[in-house]
ZAMARGU-4260 file (C-alpha; in steps of 0.2 Angstrom, whole numbers, plus 5000, padded with zeros to 4 digits):
<rodrens>
0) 4824/4592/4942 | 4824/4582/4926 | 4839/4588/4916 | 4850/4578/4904 | 4866/4573/4913
5) 4875/4561/4901 | 4893/4565/4898 | 4891/4567/4879 | 4876/4579/4881 | 4885/4589/4894
10) 4901/4591/4883 | 4890/4599/4869 | 4882/4611/4881 | 4885/4630/4880 | 4893/4639/4894
15) 4901/4656/4898 | 4919/4655/4901 | 4930/4666/4912 | 4930/4679/4898 | 4911/4678/4896
20) 4913/4670/4879 | 4899/4657/4874 | 4908/4640/4871 | 4902/4623/4866 | 4919/4614/4868
25) 4920/4600/4881 | 4923/4604/4899 | 4936/4595/4909 | 4923/4587/4920 | 4905/4585/4923
30) 4900/4601/4932 | 4883/4593/4938 | 4894/4582/4949 | 4903/4596/4958 | 4899/4600/4976
35) 4885/4613/4978 | 4888/4627/4991 | 4871/4634/4991 | 4855/4630/4980 | 4839/4639/4977
40) 4825/4628/4969 | 4807/4624/4969 | 4800/4642/4970 | 4812/4650/4958 | 4808/4655/4940
45) 4817/4664/4926 | 4810/4681/4922 | 4814/4694/4909 | 4814/4711/4917 | 4821/4729/4915
50) 4831/4737/4929 | 4816/4748/4933 | 4804/4734/4933 | 4816/4724/4945 | 4816/4739/4957
55) 4797/4741/4957 | 4793/4723/4957 | 4782/4725/4941 | 4778/4708/4935 | 4766/4704/4920
60) 4765/4691/4906 | 4778/4701/4896 | 4791/4697/4909 | 4789/4678/4905 | 4804/4674/4894
65) 4802/4665/4877 | 4810/4648/4875 | 4820/4645/4859 | 4815/4629/4850 | 4833/4624/4849
70) 4833/4623/4868 | 4819/4611/4869 | 4812/4603/4852 | 4797/4597/4862 | 4792/4614/4867
75) 4778/4616/4854 | 4770/4600/4860 | 4769/4605/4878 | 4753/4611/4886 | 4751/4628/4894
80) 4754/4622/4911 | 4769/4612/4906 | 4776/4628/4898 | 4774/4638/4914 | 4782/4624/4924
85) 4796/4624/4911 | 4801/4641/4918 | 4806/4633/4935 | 4824/4634/4938 | 4837/4627/4950
90) 4852/4639/4953 | 4867/4632/4961 | 4882/4641/4968 | 4898/4631/4965 | 4916/4635/4969
95) 4918/4637/4951 | 4903/4648/4947 | 4884/4649/4945 | 4875/4634/4937 | 4857/4636/4932
100) 4846/4621/4928 | 4830/4623/4918 | 4817/4610/4914 | 4814/4619/4897 | 4831/4616/4891
105) 4842/4600/4888 | 4857/4608/4895 | 4861/4619/4910 | 4868/4636/4909 | 4885/4640/4918
110) 4892/4657/4922 | 4911/4655/4926 | 4915/4664/4943 | 4928/4676/4935 | 4915/4686/4925
115) 4902/4688/4939 | 4903/4706/4946 | 4887/4708/4957 | 4871/4702/4964 | 4856/4712/4969
120) 4840/4707/4978 | 4824/4717/4978 | 4812/4711/4991 | 4793/4713/4989 | 4778/4706/4999
125) 4780/4687/4996 | 4794/4686/4983 | 4811/4693/4978 | 4819/4698/4962 | 4836/4691/4961
130) 4848/4699/4948 | 4865/4691/4944 | 4876/4703/4935 | 4891/4698/4924 | 4903/4707/4911
135) 4907/4697/4896 | 4922/4701/4885 | 4918/4706/4867 | 4932/4701/4856 | 4929/4714/4842
140) 4935/4729/4853 | 4941/4719/4868 | 4929/4728/4879 | 4918/4722/4893 | 4899/4723/4892
145) 4887/4721/4906 | 4874/4707/4906 | 4861/4702/4919 | 4850/4687/4922 | 4835/4688/4934
150) 4824/4676/4944 | 4808/4678/4954 | 4810/4669/4970 | 4795/4665/4981 | 4801/4667/4999
155) 4784/4662/5008 | 4793/4651/5021 | 4806/4654/5034 | 4818/4641/5027 | 4817/4650/5010
160) 4821/4666/5017 | 4837/4659/5025 | 4841/4650/5009 | 4840/4667/5000 | 4851/4675/5013
165) 4864/4661/5011 | 4863/4663/4992 | 4867/4681/4993 | 4881/4679/5005 | 4889/4665/4995
170) 4888/4674/4978 | 4896/4690/4986 | 4911/4679/4992 | 4912/4671/4975 | 4913/4688/4967
175) 4928/4692/4978 | 4937/4676/4973 | 4935/4667/4990 | 4937/4648/4991 | 4920/4643/4996
180) 4925/4624/4998 | 4934/4628/5014 | 4919/4637/5022 | 4910/4624/5033 | 4894/4633/5036
185) 4889/4647/5025 | 4875/4652/5036 | 4887/4656/5051 | 4901/4662/5041 | 4904/4681/5045
190) 4905/4693/5030 | 4901/4711/5029 | 4902/4723/5014 | 4918/4732/5011 | 4921/4751/5012
195) 4928/4759/4997 | 4934/4777/4996 | 4930/4785/4979 | 4939/4801/4975 | 4932/4811/4960
200) 4939/4826/4950 | 4923/4834/4942 | 4934/4845/4930 | 4945/4831/4923 | 4946/4829/4905
205) 4930/4834/4897 | 4921/4835/4914 | 4911/4819/4913 | 4918/4811/4929 | 4901/4813/4939
210) 4892/4806/4924 | 4903/4791/4924 | 4900/4789/4942 | 4882/4790/4942 | 4879/4779/4926
215) 4892/4765/4929 | 4903/4766/4945 | 4889/4768/4958 | 4879/4754/4950 | 4893/4742/4950
220) 4899/4746/4967 | 4881/4743/4974 | 4879/4727/4965 | 4896/4721/4972 | 4890/4726/4990
225) 4903/4739/4992 | 4899/4754/5002 | 4906/4769/4994 | 4912/4786/5002 | 4912/4799/4989
230) 4924/4813/4990 | 4923/4826/4976 | 4939/4837/4974 | 4936/4855/4973 | 4954/4863/4972
235) 4972/4859/4967 | 4980/4847/4979 | 4964/4842/4988 | 4968/4824/4986 | 4985/4826/4993
240) 4978/4834/5009 | 4965/4821/5011 | 4978/4807/5008 | 4990/4815/5021 | 4977/4818/5035
245) 4963/4806/5034 | 4962/4788/5039 | 4965/4776/5025 | 4966/4759/5034 | 4947/4759/5036
250) 4945/4756/5017 | 4947/4740/5008 | 4952/4749/4992 | 4953/4767/4985 | 4945/4771/4968
255) 4950/4787/4958 | 4938/4794/4945 | 4949/4806/4935 | 4965/4807/4924 | 4983/4804/4930
260) 4984/4821/4940 | 4973/4814/4954 | 4983/4799/4956 | 4999/4809/4957 | 4991/4820/4970
265) 4985/4806/4980 | 5001/4797/4979 | 5011/4812/4984 | 5000/4815/5000 | 5001/4797/5005
270) 5020/4796/5004 | 5021/4811/5016 | 5012/4802/5029 | 5022/4795/5044 | 5014/4778/5042
275) 5016/4778/5023 | 5021/4760/5022 | 5005/4755/5031 | 4994/4767/5021 | 5002/4761/5005
280) 4995/4743/5008 | 4978/4750/5003 | 4976/4746/4985 | 4972/4760/4973 | 4963/4759/4956
285) 4957/4771/4943 | 4942/4774/4931 | 4949/4785/4917 | 4941/4802/4913 | 4956/4812/4909
290) 4966/4816/4894 | 4981/4805/4894 | 4975/4791/4906 | 4992/4783/4908 | 4988/4773/4923
295) 4972/4766/4915 | 4982/4761/4899 | 4995/4752/4909 | 4983/4743/4920 | 4973/4737/4905
300) 4988/4732/4896 | 4994/4721/4910 | 4977/4712/4910 | 4977/4710/4892 | 4961/4720/4890
305) 4967/4736/4883 | 4952/4743/4872 | 4947/4759/4864 | 4946/4774/4876 | 4927/4775/4876
310) 4926/4758/4883 | 4940/4760/4896 | 4929/4765/4911 | 4919/4748/4910 | 4935/4738/4908
315) 4943/4747/4923 | 4928/4745/4934 | 4928/4726/4930 | 4947/4726/4935 | 4943/4735/4951
320) 4930/4723/4957 | 4938/4706/4950 | 4956/4711/4952 | 4969/4707/4965 | 4981/4718/4975
325) 4997/4721/4966 | 5012/4729/4974 | 5019/4743/4963 | 5035/4754/4964 | 5036/4773/4968
330) 5050/4784/4961 | 5057/4797/4973 | 5063/4813/4965 | 5074/4826/4973 | 5075/4843/4965
335) 5079/4860/4971 | 5079/4854/4989 | 5061/4848/4987 | 5055/4830/4986 | 5042/4823/4974
340) 5035/4806/4971 | 5030/4798/4954 | 5020/4783/4951 | 5020/4785/4932 | 5034/4794/4923
345) 5046/4809/4922 | 5049/4817/4905 | 5060/4832/4900 | 5064/4842/4885 | 5055/4841/4868
350) 5042/4827/4873 | 5038/4837/4889 | 5036/4853/4879 | 5024/4845/4867 | 5013/4837/4880
355) 5013/4853/4891 | 5008/4864/4876 | 4995/4852/4870 | 4984/4856/4885 | 4980/4873/4877
360) 4972/4863/4863 | 4963/4850/4873 | 4947/4853/4863 | 4955/4845/4848 | 4956/4828/4857
365) 4969/4816/4849 | 4974/4830/4836 | 4980/4842/4850 | 4998/4835/4848 | 4999/4838/4830
370) 5003/4857/4829 | 5017/4855/4843 | 5024/4840/4834 | 5026/4850/4818 | 5034/4865/4827
375) 5047/4853/4836 | 5050/4845/4819 | 5053/4861/4810 | 5065/4867/4824 | 5073/4849/4826
380) 5084/4854/4841 | 5091/4843/4854 | 5092/4847/4873 | 5108/4844/4883 | 5110/4837/4900
385) 5122/4825/4909 | 5115/4808/4916 | 5122/4796/4928 | 5113/4780/4931 | 5114/4763/4940
390) 5108/4748/4930 | 5094/4737/4937 | 5105/4722/4937 | 5119/4731/4947 | 5122/4730/4965
395) 5112/4742/4975 | 5127/4751/4982 | 5137/4752/4966 | 5143/4768/4958 | 5133/4777/4945
400) 5138/4776/4927 | 5138/4791/4916 | 5129/4790/4899 | 5140/4797/4885 | 5134/4810/4872
405) 5119/4816/4881 | 5111/4827/4869 | 5093/4821/4868 | 5079/4823/4856 | 5067/4813/4868
410) 5070/4810/4886 | 5059/4799/4897 | 5059/4789/4913 | 5045/4777/4916 | 5039/4765/4930
415) 5024/4759/4921 | 5023/4752/4903 | 5013/4767/4895 | 5016/4785/4893 | 4998/4789/4887
420) 4982/4778/4887 | 4987/4771/4870 | 5006/4773/4869 | 5017/4759/4876 | 5035/4765/4879
425) 5043/4750/4888 | 5039/4733/4895 | 5040/4736/4914 | 5029/4727/4926 | 5022/4734/4943
430) 5033/4730/4958 | 5048/4725/4947 | 5059/4736/4957 | 5065/4746/4942 | 5061/4760/4931
435) 5066/4762/4913 | 5076/4776/4905 | 5069/4779/4887 | 5078/4791/4876 | 5082/4796/4858
440) 5099/4805/4855 | 5101/4820/4844 | 5105/4823/4830 | 5091/4814/4822 | 5084/4817/4804
445) 5067/4826/4803 | 5060/4811/4793 | 5065/4799/4807 | 5059/4811/4821 | 5042/4813/4812
450) 5040/4794/4810 | 5044/4792/4829 | 5032/4806/4835 | 5019/4801/4823 | 5020/4783/4831
455) 5017/4792/4848 | 5002/4801/4842 | 4994/4786/4834 | 4997/4776/4850 | 5009/4764/4842
460) 5024/4757/4852 | 5039/4768/4849 | 5051/4755/4855 | 5050/4747/4838 | 5061/4761/4832
465) 5080/4759/4831 | 5082/4777/4837 | 5072/4774/4853 | 5083/4766/4866 | 5079/4759/4884
470) 5089/4755/4899 | 5082/4747/4915 | 5088/4757/4930 | 5087/4758/4949 | 5093/4776/4951
475) 5099/4790/4942 | 5106/4808/4943 | 5101/4820/4929 | 5107/4838/4926 | 5100/4848/4912
480) 5110/4862/4905 | 5104/4878/4911 | 5099/4886/4894 | 5091/4870/4888 | 5081/4868/4904
485) 5064/4869/4895 | 5049/4859/4904 | 5050/4844/4915 | 5034/4834/4919 | 5031/4821/4933
490) 5015/4811/4930 | 5009/4826/4919 | 5012/4839/4933 | 5026/4852/4930 | 5042/4851/4940
495) 5057/4862/4942 | 5070/4860/4928 | 5085/4859/4939 | 5096/4844/4944 | 5087/4829/4950
500) 5091/4814/4960 | 5080/4799/4957 | 5078/4782/4965 | 5065/4768/4965 | 5056/4763/4981
505) 5051/4745/4978 | 5034/4740/4982 | 5029/4756/4992 | 5011/4756/4985 | 4998/4745/4979
510) 4986/4744/4964 | 4971/4733/4962 | 4968/4726/4944
</rodrens>
């Protein structure tokens, strides 16, 4: 194929980097000289088709894409036959991404491997429609948005059919981050689609979980060649029972479509299994459809892709497909001769009361917290309790240290960075082997308390406040005074308000992001 390959021209070429941004800056090397894993050429042309046309194989003159004059200044002088031939494309799969060479353009188009999320092939009588799916990062809202490039491939010979099969296999391995350069023969290399367990709570949040699954999740899983088993929860603790009794090792990953409650249920059931350490190696991810969505907020913050809540589902699905397994800690809580497990946070006192009561006003969205914040502000009372803790830097067998003057206005223990989708309470990374004790001591003026709680409502980081103190811990014992017991929440679920013993179980579970 005749395409400009000089170093100067290539360095001026547009390409999509690992964030999906269109760049014109020089690359570190001439990508045309990189080793080619699989190549399709000769019978391949670029087409402009909708999803429905690609499924049906509908192809008309309207599907022929227009060529911008800045791509080839000689386009107007070309004959009709030359214009049709200019649509001919060579598509190469490299270890670094996908390279498309068009005779109509001076420069190739390169899609970096980190943005490619799927490939689908629709076969018809003598040709196939190849769709390459990728998600670019839009800087305005820091959200991922899907794009697709399609080609029509004439597979009228056995060698072309083999080449198409090898192309599909190679791009699916590329999506999973495999090093294609170490594969000696892509045709004989064994690969099969992964199985994914999808658990969905249809009543989570505003009840849009099934809509999110149909319109986004199922499509991206299918494009990434992931076979999904869908389990729709129908009663409380359904996820706990499933995680306790069913086989989990047959799945490559587990995807939850819900809020934080389903993750808490699933984690609780998994930790009750006799083989919980083996089951905990199966990575879990989430697509947020709940109210608080603490886990989703923490995951996206860790990736540097935290966005508005309405864009979070696409960003989380991208993280699920392109992410890697990451070990995370589980907090074990003993209370009233019962054992509970937390993957997110434990809170007690005023903050727990505000969040618990705000559920009654869920229809108000983000404003549901305001009435209860005002009530707590007017009363402005502290809650008493005794706390002993072991610092994260102390020896594991050392004695616990008592925290003095334990009258709290806010009390919280986190093992993820966020306490809601928007609010970041502390800087703790998954698998660090520690939790973070966060608290505000009483007395505190109404003005300072209002500023602090307003920061929480707006999604700002309360750690910037001087009254908000944090201590990294390995373990703690907390005993609330009986008359100030109030409400205690673990990952948003209510717990007994009696004395608790809490300890971090390092790397007992896995996330994928």
